[in-house]
Each structure stands twice: as C-alpha cells, then as structure tokens.
C-alpha positions in Angstrom: 160.9 143.7 25.1 161.3 142.8 28.7 158.3 143.3 30.9 159.1 144.3 34.5 156.9 143.7 37.5 154.9 146.5 38.8 155.7 147.6 42.4 153.7 150.0 44.5 155.6 153.0 45.8 156.3 153.3 49.5 155.2 156.6 50.8 156.8 157.7 54.1 153.5 159.3 55.3 151.7 155.9 54.9 154.3 154.3 57.2 153.7 156.9 59.8 149.9 156.4 59.6 150.2 152.7 59.9 152.5 153.0 63.0 150.0 155.4 64.6 147.1 153.1 64.0 148.8 150.4 66.1 149.3 152.7 69.0 146.5 155.3 68.8 142.9 155.0 69.8 140.0 155.4 67.4 139.2 158.9 68.7 142.8 160.0 68.2 143.0 158.7 64.7 139.7 160.3 63.8 140.8 163.7 65.2 144.1 163.5 63.3 142.2 162.7 60.1 139.9 165.6 60.6 142.8 167.9 61.3 144.6 166.7 58.2 141.5 167.3 56.1 141.3 170.8 57.5 145.0 171.5 56.6 144.4 170.3 53.1 141.4 172.7 52.8 143.6 175.6 54.0 146.3 174.8 51.5 143.7 174.7 48.7 142.4 178.1 49.8 145.9 179.5 49.6 146.4 178.0 46.1 143.1 179.6 45.0 144.2 182.9 46.4 147.5 182.7 44.5 145.7 182.0 41.3 143.2 184.8 41.9 145.9 187.3 42.6 148.0 186.1 39.6 150.9 185.1 41.9 150.6 181.5 40.6 150.0 181.3 36.9 149.8 177.5 36.9 146.1 176.5 36.9 147.0 172.8 37.0 148.5 173.0 40.5 145.4 174.8 41.7 143.0 172.3 40.1 145.0 169.4 41.6 144.8 171.0 45.1 141.0 171.5 44.6 140.5 167.9 43.6 142.6 166.7 46.5 140.5 168.7 48.9 137.3 167.5 47.3 138.4 163.8 47.5 139.5 164.3 51.1 136.1 165.8 52.0 134.2 163.0 50.2 136.2 160.4 52.1 135.6 162.1 55.5 131.8 162.2 54.7 131.8 158.5 53.9 133.6 157.8 57.2 131.0 159.9 59.0 128.2 158.0 57.3 129.7 154.7 58.3 130.1 155.8 61.9 126.5 157.0 62.0 125.3 153.7 60.4 127.2 151.7 63.0 125.8 153.8 65.9 122.2 153.3 64.5 122.8 149.6 64.2 124.0 149.4 67.8 121.0 151.4 69.0 118.7 148.9 67.3 120.3 146.0 69.1 118.2 144.5 71.9 120.0 143.8 75.1 
C-alpha cells in the first residue's frame, strides 16, 4: 500500500484575504472581518427559517451553518479580547 503525502487544500478566499492583508490597514481588515461575521449570521438565520418553515428538510445543513456562525462569533470575541488587552497594556506603559 502506497502512502501519499498530505497536502493542504488551497482555498481561493484565503488567497484574497492574504492579498488584502498586504494592502489594507488594520482598521479596514477589522471592518471586513466584522462584516463577514455579520453575513454569516444572516445566512444562518435564513437556514434556521428554512428549517422552521419546512422548506429545508436537511437538519445537517442548518446545524453546520449554526456551528459556523458560533465559531465565527467566538473568533471575533477572542480578537476583541486581544485588542482590549493590548490597549490596556499600552495604557499601563509609562512614557
């Protein structure tokens, strides 16, 4: 049995994000991330509506959307916490 090497997939959206990081400011990147999280939340709400109205009978798709929104929210909260910690650290510095 031949064992082949494992290669990570290349996602087009990751390339776009990496290119934007090089050209955008921190504020722009943060705003884009918040907007993307908001879009994911709206998509999740639509999936939940479809399941509640019996338009979508696949609960798996709905659960995946809910988990994706939850993970996105948790990530944004961690980023917020890191920003607040950095701000507090800067405020404690003596000039």
